[in-house]
Residue frames relative to the residue before (quaternion, step in Angstrom):
aa qw qx qy qz dx dy dz
X 1.0000 0.0000 0.0000 0.0000 0.00 0.00 0.00
X 0.0854 -0.7800 0.6191 0.0315 3.56 -1.06 0.77
X 0.0519 -0.8132 0.5785 -0.0370 3.57 -0.74 1.18
X 0.2072 -0.7321 0.6366 0.1260 3.56 -1.09 0.78
X 0.0705 -0.7851 0.6154 0.0014 3.57 -0.88 1.05
X 0.0939 -0.8005 0.5917 0.0146 3.56 -0.90 0.98
X 0.1317 0.7754 -0.6034 0.1318 3.59 -0.81 1.04
X 0.5869 -0.6370 0.3640 0.3424 3.63 -0.86 0.78
X 0.8582 0.1952 -0.0501 0.4721 3.58 0.56 -1.14
X 0.2640 -0.7314 0.6125 0.1421 3.54 -0.94 1.04
X 0.1965 0.7539 -0.5960 0.1945 3.55 -0.05 1.38
X 0.5354 -0.5995 0.4643 0.3722 3.56 -1.26 -0.30
X 0.3953 0.7436 -0.4499 0.2973 3.56 1.12 0.63
X 0.8626 -0.2247 0.1427 0.4302 3.47 -1.32 -0.50
X 0.6502 0.5223 -0.3275 0.4440 3.58 1.00 -0.78
X 0.5694 0.5568 -0.3796 0.4709 3.59 1.14 -0.54
X 0.6597 0.4918 -0.3110 0.4755 3.56 0.98 -0.80
X 0.5888 0.5733 -0.3542 0.4463 3.58 1.05 -0.75
X 0.7230 0.4485 -0.2433 0.4657 3.55 0.74 -1.13
X 0.6506 0.5070 -0.3277 0.4607 3.59 0.89 -0.84
X 0.6385 0.5524 -0.3301 0.4221 3.54 0.95 -0.85
X 0.6679 0.4932 -0.2877 0.4773 3.56 0.96 -0.88
X 0.6976 0.4897 -0.2946 0.4321 3.53 0.84 -0.92
X 0.6348 0.5167 -0.3222 0.4756 3.61 1.06 -0.77
X 0.7147 0.4741 -0.2523 0.4481 3.58 0.92 -0.93
X 0.7663 0.2046 -0.1292 0.5952 3.59 1.25 -0.37
X 0.0543 -0.8594 0.5067 0.0423 3.62 0.48 1.13
X 0.6136 0.5550 -0.3470 0.4416 3.57 1.24 -0.32
X 0.6278 0.5297 -0.3344 0.4620 3.60 1.22 -0.25
X 0.3005 -0.7272 0.5868 0.1914 3.55 -1.23 0.51
X 0.1291 -0.7973 0.5889 0.0288 3.53 -0.87 1.03
X 0.1157 -0.7461 0.6529 0.0605 3.56 -0.69 1.12
X 0.0735 -0.8123 0.5785 -0.0045 3.58 -0.78 1.01
X 0.0851 -0.7907 0.6057 0.0263 3.58 -0.86 0.99
X 0.1088 -0.7581 0.6427 0.0220 3.48 -0.95 1.11
X 0.4091 -0.6879 0.5376 0.2652 3.56 -1.23 0.45
X 0.8152 0.1954 -0.0366 0.5440 3.60 1.01 -0.81
X 0.3050 -0.7280 0.5786 0.2055 3.61 -0.96 0.85
X 0.0004 -0.8129 0.5788 -0.0644 3.52 -0.50 1.25
X 0.7643 -0.3979 0.1870 0.4718 3.54 1.03 0.87
X 0.7075 0.4524 -0.2656 0.4736 3.59 1.24 0.07
X 0.3000 0.7933 -0.4937 0.1924 3.59 1.16 0.38
X 0.7341 0.3942 -0.2373 0.4994 3.62 1.16 -0.53
X 0.3845 0.7822 -0.4407 0.2145 3.60 1.21 0.16
X 0.7353 0.3893 -0.2129 0.5122 3.60 1.25 -0.28
X 0.3331 0.7901 -0.4687 0.2125 3.60 1.23 0.14
X 0.6998 0.4649 -0.2851 0.4614 3.62 1.07 -0.59
X 0.6530 0.4968 -0.3136 0.4780 3.61 1.28 -0.07
X 0.3169 -0.7980 0.4745 0.1941 3.65 -0.31 1.17
X 0.6989 0.4635 -0.2803 0.4670 3.63 1.21 -0.39
X 0.6369 0.4605 -0.3521 0.5083 3.59 1.23 0.39
X 0.0527 -0.7695 0.6365 0.0031 3.61 -0.85 1.02
X 0.0658 -0.8227 0.5643 -0.0202 3.58 -0.34 1.27
X 0.0350 -0.7829 0.6212 -0.0077 3.51 -1.05 0.91
X 0.2410 -0.7422 0.6061 0.1541 3.56 -1.22 0.54
X 0.0383 0.7979 -0.5959 0.0824 3.57 -0.58 1.20
X 0.5156 -0.6764 0.4353 0.2951 3.55 -0.73 1.07
X 0.6534 -0.5792 0.3350 0.3540 3.52 -1.07 0.92
X 0.6819 0.5187 -0.3251 0.4004 3.58 0.85 -0.75
X 0.7364 0.3749 -0.2166 0.5199 3.59 1.20 -0.54
X 0.5320 0.7017 -0.3905 0.2685 3.56 1.18 -0.55
X 0.6551 0.5367 -0.3374 0.4110 3.61 0.81 -0.90
X 0.6735 0.4855 -0.2950 0.4729 3.59 0.96 -0.86
X 0.6311 0.5278 -0.3235 0.4674 3.59 1.07 -0.71
X 0.6568 0.5069 -0.2954 0.4738 3.55 1.05 -0.90
X 0.6349 0.5118 -0.3367 0.4708 3.61 0.99 -0.79
X 0.6258 0.5298 -0.3404 0.4602 3.62 0.96 -0.77
X 0.6595 0.5212 -0.3082 0.4454 3.59 0.91 -0.91
X 0.7302 0.4505 -0.2580 0.4442 3.57 0.74 -1.01
X 0.6284 0.5233 -0.3193 0.4789 3.57 1.26 -0.43
X 0.8047 0.3307 -0.1384 0.4733 3.60 1.09 -0.74
X 0.7450 0.3230 -0.2271 0.5377 3.60 1.23 -0.11
X 0.4879 -0.7198 0.4298 0.2430 3.59 -0.97 0.84
X 0.0493 0.8025 -0.5915 0.0612 3.59 0.41 1.15
X 0.4611 -0.6741 0.5162 0.2580 3.51 -1.02 0.91
X 0.7851 -0.0080 0.0614 0.6162 3.53 1.11 -0.83
X 0.1743 -0.7347 0.6453 0.1159 3.55 -1.17 0.69
X 0.1035 -0.8127 0.5728 0.0264 3.59 -0.57 1.12
X 0.1329 -0.7867 0.6027 0.0157 3.54 -0.74 1.18
X 0.0647 -0.7898 0.6099 -0.0062 3.57 -0.84 1.08
X 0.8779 0.0050 -0.0135 0.4787 3.58 -0.93 0.96
X 0.6992 0.3922 -0.3058 0.5136 3.58 1.03 0.69
X 0.1058 -0.8396 0.5298 0.0567 3.62 0.39 1.17
X 0.5901 0.5823 -0.3766 0.4135 3.61 1.09 -0.65
X 0.6414 0.5259 -0.3151 0.4612 3.55 1.07 -0.86
X 0.6334 0.5405 -0.3202 0.4519 3.57 0.95 -0.88
X 0.6633 0.4995 -0.2966 0.4717 3.54 1.01 -0.88
X 0.6728 0.5401 -0.3028 0.4049 3.57 0.95 -0.91
X 0.7688 0.3492 -0.1910 0.5005 3.57 1.05 -0.75
X 0.3270 0.7808 -0.4771 0.2363 3.56 1.31 0.10
X 0.7692 0.3366 -0.2759 0.4680 3.55 -0.99 0.87
X 0.6930 0.4766 -0.2912 0.4558 3.64 1.18 -0.29
X 0.6944 0.4440 -0.3276 0.4619 3.69 0.81 -0.73
X 0.5852 -0.5712 0.4570 0.3498 3.52 -1.25 0.58
X 0.7762 -0.0155 0.0398 0.6291 3.52 1.06 -0.83
X 0.1222 -0.8008 0.5853 0.0333 3.56 -0.61 1.15
X 0.0799 -0.8029 0.5905 -0.0152 3.54 -0.68 1.20
X 0.1267 -0.7634 0.6266 0.0926 3.55 -0.99 0.81
X 0.1406 -0.8319 0.5357 0.0346 3.55 -0.65 1.10
X 0.1832 -0.7407 0.6374 0.1074 3.54 -1.14 0.83
X 0.0262 -0.8050 0.5927 -0.0024 3.55 -0.86 1.02
X 0.5654 0.5850 -0.3986 0.4233 3.55 1.23 -0.07
X 0.3610 -0.7034 0.5615 0.2440 3.58 -1.22 0.40
X 0.5192 0.6419 -0.3961 0.4018 3.53 1.32 0.03
X 0.3389 -0.7776 0.4954 0.1871 3.57 -0.22 1.28
X 0.6243 0.5492 -0.3524 0.4295 3.60 0.99 -0.72
X 0.6365 0.5045 -0.3326 0.4793 3.60 1.01 -0.71
X 0.6481 0.5258 -0.3231 0.4462 3.55 0.96 -0.86
X 0.6416 0.5234 -0.3229 0.4583 3.59 0.99 -0.83
X 0.6549 0.5142 -0.3220 0.4506 3.57 0.91 -0.91
X 0.6831 0.4740 -0.3079 0.4626 3.60 0.93 -0.83
X 0.6227 0.5421 -0.3327 0.4557 3.61 1.07 -0.67
X 0.6204 0.5587 -0.3261 0.4433 3.55 1.14 -0.66
X 0.6899 0.4384 -0.2541 0.5170 3.54 1.20 -0.59
X 0.6824 0.5468 -0.2927 0.3868 3.55 0.89 -0.97
X 0.3302 -0.7155 0.5830 0.1977 3.58 -1.00 0.93
X 0.2237 -0.8352 0.4888 0.1164 3.56 -0.03 1.23
X 0.5410 0.6259 -0.4040 0.3904 3.55 1.17 -0.36
X 0.7255 0.4296 -0.2280 0.4869 3.61 1.13 -0.65
X 0.6020 0.5570 -0.3596 0.4450 3.59 1.25 -0.15
X 0.3506 -0.7543 0.5186 0.1979 3.62 -0.91 0.86
X 0.7995 0.0726 -0.0224 0.5959 3.55 1.11 -0.73
X 0.1246 -0.7213 0.6729 0.1065 3.50 -1.26 0.60
X 0.0337 -0.8495 0.5263 -0.0164 3.60 -0.43 1.10
X 0.0921 -0.7347 0.6698 0.0549 3.53 -1.29 0.63
X 0.5296 -0.6979 0.3960 0.2750 3.62 -1.09 0.57
X 0.7950 0.2019 -0.1241 0.5584 3.64 1.20 -0.05
X 0.6295 -0.5198 0.4274 0.3885 3.55 -1.32 0.44
X 0.6287 0.5566 -0.3429 0.4211 3.54 0.98 -0.80
X 0.6894 0.4626 -0.2797 0.4823 3.57 0.98 -0.82
X 0.5739 0.5817 -0.3679 0.4437 3.55 1.17 -0.57
X 0.6618 0.5045 -0.2897 0.4729 3.54 1.00 -0.85
X 0.6579 0.5077 -0.2975 0.4700 3.55 1.11 -0.66
X 0.7234 0.4358 -0.2520 0.4725 3.62 0.96 -0.83
X 0.5654 0.6553 -0.3882 0.3167 3.58 0.95 -0.77
X 0.6805 0.4861 -0.3036 0.4566 3.65 0.85 -0.86
X 0.6177 0.5717 -0.3341 0.4243 3.61 1.21 -0.39
X 0.6714 0.5040 -0.2759 0.4681 3.57 1.27 -0.40
X 0.5015 -0.6161 0.5118 0.3269 3.50 -1.14 0.60
X 0.6877 -0.5111 0.3266 0.3989 3.55 -1.20 0.54
X 0.6906 0.5029 -0.2931 0.4292 3.61 0.95 -0.82
X 0.7321 0.3990 -0.2390 0.4977 3.58 1.23 -0.26
X 0.4328 0.7285 -0.4451 0.2896 3.59 1.24 -0.15
X 0.6500 0.5446 -0.3231 0.4201 3.59 1.00 -0.78
X 0.6119 0.5622 -0.3587 0.4253 3.60 1.22 -0.29
X 0.5593 0.6270 -0.3717 0.3948 3.59 1.28 -0.38
X 0.0803 0.7962 -0.5945 0.0792 3.57 -0.79 1.06
X 0.3981 -0.6624 0.5683 0.2825 3.53 -1.28 0.38
X 0.0428 -0.7652 0.6422 -0.0184 3.55 -0.77 1.11
X 0.2663 -0.8216 0.4785 0.1583 3.60 0.10 1.30
X 0.4494 -0.6634 0.5292 0.2790 3.53 -1.11 0.70
X 0.2654 -0.7740 0.5615 0.1234 3.53 -1.11 0.68
X 0.3444 -0.7391 0.5429 0.2009 3.57 -0.98 0.87
X 0.4311 -0.6849 0.5289 0.2557 3.58 -0.96 0.83
X 0.1526 -0.8481 0.5051 0.0489 3.56 0.04 1.32
X 0.4891 0.6056 -0.4519 0.4357 3.59 1.29 0.05
X 0.7331 0.3647 -0.2137 0.5328 3.56 1.13 -0.64
X 0.7849 0.3006 -0.1547 0.5193 3.59 0.77 -1.05
X 0.3234 0.7184 -0.5349 0.3051 3.53 -0.03 1.37
X 0.6345 -0.5810 0.3444 0.3758 3.61 -1.14 0.57
X 0.7402 0.3428 -0.2216 0.5344 3.59 1.07 -0.65
X 0.4283 0.6802 -0.5054 0.3137 3.56 -1.02 0.76
X 0.7442 -0.4145 0.2717 0.4478 3.60 -1.30 0.09
X 0.2461 -0.7797 0.5680 0.0943 3.54 -1.23 0.76
X 0.5174 0.7341 -0.3531 0.2622 3.58 1.29 -0.04
X 0.2240 0.7809 -0.5469 0.2024 3.60 1.05 0.55
X 0.7663 0.4180 -0.2202 0.4355 3.56 0.70 -1.10
X 0.5158 0.6339 -0.4517 0.3578 3.66 1.11 -0.13
X 0.6480 0.5306 -0.3109 0.4493 3.53 1.27 -0.39
X 0.6494 0.5597 -0.2933 0.4231 3.58 1.24 -0.38
X 0.5026 -0.7111 0.4375 0.2242 3.52 -1.28 0.35
X 0.5838 0.5949 -0.3728 0.4078 3.56 1.16 -0.55
X 0.4613 -0.6709 0.4849 0.3194 3.65 -0.79 0.89
X 0.2798 -0.8022 0.5112 0.1297 3.56 -0.86 1.00
X 0.5020 0.6852 -0.4149 0.3261 3.54 1.22 -0.46
X 0.8414 0.1527 -0.1149 0.5054 3.56 -0.82 1.00
X 0.6148 0.5555 -0.3376 0.4465 3.60 1.25 0.06
X 0.2530 -0.7483 0.5961 0.1441 3.58 -1.25 0.60
X 0.2496 -0.8087 0.5178 0.1247 3.57 -0.48 1.19
X 0.1270 -0.7444 0.6518 0.0699 3.53 -1.21 0.76
X 0.1942 -0.8116 0.5448 0.0821 3.58 -0.58 1.13
X 0.0219 -0.7702 0.6372 -0.0147 3.57 -0.94 0.97
X 0.0305 -0.8020 0.5960 -0.0253 3.58 -0.79 1.02
X 0.4231 0.7010 -0.4984 0.2850 3.57 -0.86 0.88
X 0.5272 -0.5740 0.4881 0.3928 3.51 -1.22 -0.61
X 0.5017 -0.6632 0.4636 0.3059 3.57 -1.14 0.53
X 0.3778 0.6772 -0.5330 0.3384 3.50 0.54 1.24
X 0.7090 -0.5112 0.2907 0.3891 3.54 -1.22 0.65
X 0.6815 0.5282 -0.2916 0.4141 3.59 0.88 -0.88
X 0.6604 0.5072 -0.3039 0.4628 3.58 1.22 -0.35
X 0.3785 -0.8006 0.4197 0.1991 3.59 1.29 -0.09
X 0.1883 0.8099 -0.5397 0.1315 3.60 1.00 0.71
X 0.5919 0.5773 -0.3734 0.4206 3.62 1.08 -0.56
X 0.6509 0.5173 -0.3070 0.4632 3.55 1.00 -0.87
X 0.6189 0.5272 -0.3451 0.4689 3.56 1.06 -0.72
X 0.6878 0.4758 -0.2944 0.4625 3.62 0.81 -0.88
X 0.6387 0.5122 -0.3407 0.4622 3.61 1.01 -0.70
X 0.6347 0.5119 -0.3278 0.4771 3.56 1.04 -0.78
X 0.6504 0.5000 -0.3365 0.4622 3.59 0.86 -0.83
X 0.6235 0.5420 -0.3433 0.4469 3.63 1.01 -0.70
X 0.7065 0.4583 -0.2585 0.4734 3.61 1.04 -0.70
X 0.6080 0.5617 -0.3478 0.4403 3.54 1.25 -0.28
X 0.6127 -0.5413 0.3908 0.4228 3.64 -1.09 0.40
X 0.6460 -0.5930 0.3292 0.3504 3.55 -1.13 0.69
X 0.5595 0.5920 -0.4197 0.4005 3.66 1.15 -0.20
X 0.5950 0.5237 -0.3694 0.4850 3.60 1.22 -0.14
X 0.0559 0.7807 -0.6221 0.0184 3.58 -1.03 0.78
X 0.4229 -0.7334 0.4943 0.1973 3.50 -1.20 0.67
X 0.1291 -0.7433 0.6495 0.0946 3.53 -1.14 0.78
X 0.0913 -0.8309 0.5486 -0.0198 3.57 -0.33 1.27
X 0.0749 -0.7982 0.5977 0.0024 3.56 -0.76 1.08
X 0.0599 -0.7977 0.5999 -0.0149 3.56 -0.79 1.08
X 0.3070 -0.7924 0.5016 0.1621 3.60 -0.82 0.92
X 0.8278 0.0115 0.0678 0.5568 3.59 0.95 -0.81
X 0.1262 0.7401 -0.6577 0.0610 3.56 -0.99 0.92
X 0.5134 -0.6852 0.4392 0.2721 3.55 -0.99 0.87
X 0.8131 -0.0306 0.0649 0.5777 3.56 1.07 -0.66
X 0.7000 -0.4875 0.3207 0.4117 3.62 -1.24 -0.10
X 0.5072 0.7080 -0.4156 0.2623 3.58 1.16 -0.48
X 0.7379 0.4315 -0.2563 0.4513 3.61 0.72 -0.99
X 0.6062 0.5184 -0.3605 0.4835 3.65 1.04 -0.65
X 0.6307 0.5325 -0.3266 0.4604 3.58 1.01 -0.86
X 0.6386 0.5330 -0.3067 0.4627 3.54 1.00 -0.84
X 0.6351 0.5332 -0.3101 0.4650 3.53 1.05 -0.85
X 0.6875 0.4846 -0.2823 0.4613 3.57 0.88 -0.99
X 0.6132 0.5254 -0.3436 0.4795 3.59 1.13 -0.63
X 0.6432 0.5104 -0.3151 0.4758 3.61 1.02 -0.80
X 0.5927 0.5386 -0.3747 0.4671 3.61 1.04 -0.60
X 0.6695 0.5048 -0.2982 0.4560 3.59 0.93 -0.96
X 0.6508 0.5309 -0.3229 0.4363 3.56 0.90 -0.94
X 0.7423 0.3981 -0.2210 0.4916 3.56 1.02 -0.81
X 0.4742 -0.7194 0.4090 0.3006 3.57 1.28 0.13
X 0.5629 0.6081 -0.3776 0.4133 3.60 1.12 0.64
X 0.2702 0.7992 -0.5031 0.1872 3.62 1.19 0.29
X 0.7232 0.4268 -0.2395 0.4873 3.58 1.02 -0.81
X 0.6892 0.4430 -0.2765 0.5023 3.57 1.30 0.06
X 0.6694 0.4533 -0.2968 0.5083 3.56 1.22 0.36
X 0.0978 -0.7652 0.6339 0.0549 3.57 -0.97 0.93
X 0.1909 -0.8011 0.5652 0.0479 3.54 -0.90 1.04
X 0.0484 -0.7964 0.6016 -0.0388 3.52 -0.89 1.07
X 0.1968 -0.7893 0.5757 0.0829 3.56 -1.00 0.91
X 0.8866 0.0378 -0.0125 0.4609 3.54 -1.24 0.73
X 0.1469 0.7958 -0.5610 0.1743 3.57 0.76 1.13
X 0.4902 -0.6373 0.4973 0.3259 3.63 -1.00 0.70
X 0.6246 -0.5592 0.3747 0.3959 3.57 -1.10 0.56
X 0.6179 0.5543 -0.3622 0.4241 3.60 0.97 -0.71
X 0.6678 0.4842 -0.3084 0.4738 3.56 1.03 -0.78
X 0.6121 0.5409 -0.3458 0.4617 3.62 1.05 -0.73
X 0.6478 0.5090 -0.3227 0.4659 3.60 0.94 -0.82
X 0.6266 0.5125 -0.3420 0.4773 3.61 0.99 -0.77
X 0.6302 0.5404 -0.3270 0.4516 3.59 0.98 -0.83
X 0.6533 0.5066 -0.3188 0.4636 3.62 0.88 -0.88
X 0.6990 0.4581 -0.2937 0.4639 3.60 0.78 -0.93
X 0.6436 0.5160 -0.3298 0.4590 3.58 1.00 -0.76
X 0.6292 0.5409 -0.3279 0.4518 3.54 1.02 -0.77
X 0.6120 0.5539 -0.3310 0.4573 3.55 1.06 -0.86
X 0.6763 0.4934 -0.3120 0.4494 3.62 0.88 -0.95
X 0.6869 0.4811 -0.2808 0.4667 3.60 1.16 -0.53
X 0.5044 -0.6619 0.4143 0.3685 3.55 1.29 0.06
X 0.4481 0.6933 -0.4397 0.3538 3.59 1.21 0.52
X 0.3239 -0.7275 0.5810 0.1684 3.52 -1.34 -0.25
X 0.4024 -0.6127 0.5994 0.3215 3.51 -1.38 0.20
X 0.1802 -0.7802 0.5936 0.0800 3.54 -1.15 0.72
X 0.0624 -0.7783 0.6242 0.0264 3.58 -0.74 1.03
X 0.0653 -0.7946 0.6036 0.0068 3.56 -0.72 1.10
X 0.2920 0.7741 -0.5094 0.2366 3.56 1.18 0.49
X 0.3795 -0.7233 0.5402 0.2025 3.54 -1.05 0.82
X 0.7767 -0.0037 -0.0081 0.6298 3.61 1.23 -0.31
X 0.0012 -0.7812 0.6238 -0.0235 3.54 -1.12 0.81
X 0.4058 -0.7030 0.5312 0.2428 3.50 -1.09 0.82
X 0.7943 0.0070 -0.0109 0.6074 3.55 1.26 -0.58
X 0.2551 -0.8107 0.4807 0.2160 3.56 0.89 -0.99
X 0.0648 -0.8407 0.5375 0.0118 3.58 0.59 1.17
X 0.5981 0.5810 -0.3624 0.4164 3.55 0.92 -0.89
X 0.6961 0.4686 -0.2597 0.4779 3.58 0.80 -1.01
X 0.6573 0.5309 -0.3037 0.4403 3.59 0.91 -0.97
X 0.7055 0.4628 -0.2583 0.4704 3.55 0.93 -0.99
X 0.6381 0.5201 -0.3397 0.4549 3.59 0.98 -0.76
X 0.7004 0.4504 -0.2866 0.4737 3.60 0.85 -0.91
X 0.5734 0.5685 -0.3847 0.4472 3.61 1.14 -0.50
X 0.6677 0.4630 -0.2785 0.5121 3.61 1.21 -0.53
X 0.5604 -0.6241 0.3780 0.3919 3.60 1.28 -0.07
X 0.4998 0.6607 -0.4200 0.3705 3.56 1.29 0.15
X 0.4068 -0.7125 0.5102 0.2579 3.59 -0.77 0.95
X 0.2119 -0.7775 0.5845 0.0946 3.54 -1.16 0.66
X 0.1232 -0.7367 0.6565 0.1052 3.53 -1.11 0.77
X 0.0292 0.8393 -0.5289 0.1221 3.54 -0.53 1.22
X 0.5467 -0.5383 0.5182 0.3779 3.48 -1.31 0.36
X 0.5260 -0.6914 0.4018 0.2896 3.54 -0.83 1.03
X 0.0743 0.7714 -0.6233 0.1043 3.58 -0.74 1.17
X 0.5794 -0.6168 0.4095 0.3408 3.60 -0.98 0.80
X 0.6183 0.5988 -0.3382 0.3805 3.58 1.07 -0.77
X 0.5733 0.6132 -0.3855 0.3830 3.58 1.12 -0.48
X 0.5881 0.5798 -0.3613 0.4330 3.57 1.17 -0.51
X 0.6628 0.4944 -0.3068 0.4713 3.60 1.20 -0.39
X 0.5294 0.6456 -0.4094 0.3679 3.58 1.23 -0.17
X 0.5937 -0.6145 0.4027 0.3282 3.57 -1.08 0.84
X 0.7777 0.2786 -0.1224 0.5500 3.58 0.99 -0.94
X 0.1096 0.8521 -0.5076 0.0658 3.59 0.96 0.79
X 0.5677 0.6042 -0.3930 0.3977 3.59 1.14 -0.43
X 0.6715 0.4887 -0.2987 0.4702 3.61 1.14 -0.36
X 0.6146 0.5322 -0.3438 0.4699 3.57 1.31 -0.01
X 0.1163 -0.7727 0.6231 0.0345 3.54 -0.78 1.09
X 0.1759 -0.8326 0.5207 0.0679 3.58 -0.54 1.18
X 0.1093 -0.7509 0.6473 0.0725 3.51 -1.27 0.61
X 0.6643 -0.5202 0.3325 0.4213 3.62 -1.13 0.45
X 0.5782 -0.6173 0.4090 0.3426 3.57 -0.95 0.92
X 0.8433 0.2172 -0.1740 0.4598 3.53 -0.91 0.95
X 0.5966 0.5872 -0.3692 0.4037 3.59 1.26 -0.22
X 0.2783 -0.7844 0.5397 0.1268 3.54 -0.29 1.32
X 0.6443 0.5301 -0.3271 0.4436 3.61 0.97 -0.84
X 0.6523 0.4915 -0.3130 0.4847 3.60 0.98 -0.77
X 0.6247 0.5343 -0.3402 0.4567 3.56 1.02 -0.73
X 0.6607 0.5041 -0.2986 0.4693 3.56 0.97 -0.91
X 0.6720 0.4948 -0.3110 0.4548 3.62 0.82 -0.90
X 0.6749 0.4989 -0.3005 0.4531 3.55 0.95 -0.85
X 0.6442 0.5105 -0.3265 0.4667 3.56 1.02 -0.76
X 0.6238 0.5255 -0.3506 0.4603 3.61 1.02 -0.69
X 0.6818 0.5138 -0.2678 0.4466 3.55 1.06 -0.81
X 0.7395 0.4548 -0.2060 0.4515 3.50 1.10 -0.95
X 0.7694 0.3790 -0.1585 0.4892 3.57 1.11 -0.63
X 0.1737 0.7606 -0.6185 0.0938 3.49 -1.39 0.24
X 0.5096 -0.6727 0.4361 0.3125 3.56 -1.01 0.70
X 0.2025 -0.8380 0.5028 0.0633 3.56 -0.60 1.20
X 0.7984 0.1870 -0.0907 0.5651 3.56 1.25 -0.31
X 0.4924 -0.7016 0.4391 0.2691 3.50 -1.14 0.51
């Protein structure tokens, strides 16, 4: 099988996990991937022999993609977050799939307004929960095209056993401290403020490790740092950008040995790769309650609290965590 995947940004975020998961689970398939912008993830697939990633500027990309689908036998062409590209190549791929991975319904509506659904063979989402959210947005004649295409976790990387040396590179003393890991973007739907408020209410032996994969500019990171200062936790938060998946997996396993946890304060998720990958490493997660967690493979490691309740988050973290080593 040969698949072409198109997505605007080459970062180390969720779409990287989507592509890696497919490639690892189907090593006999070949995946050509085209990005428009290098956002720090251009080398994220170098260890996978069945993934060939290219970055082509937006002004030339559509013509390059049309050339590829006209001249190479792709079984499926998957377009993510670029309805204009799907419209431009319509009629050439054997099977044209449009994928939604965002949980932001407004973004989905905007893309559907541009997308020519008559020329799309499949519309996919990664969970049953998102299928129920997207289905009402489709006209009756296109509803049958909606399918759930579950995301896959790269278990070669995200597994309970493996290296633990992420923190040996860092400077903050770890003895007697309990790490809490938060991964996401600094946008309202990810709830970073609730995470910082919870950290402020926890005893000082708790500290946060925050990993961000992609930001468009300095505004939102600056807002995050200001929120750290407002909550008085600037000296208890470490911020990391564009970490490779191998390092993230080390972080999850290391956090588990320290009696820590992953914290998800998302208000909505289409799948929740952060939670899926953390639990695949055996790390417990405390999260705002979302229906999609029930679809996770390791749902028994997810402890839910009412959405938006910082006090419940704090109490649950106190109950679930504790320092296990010196």
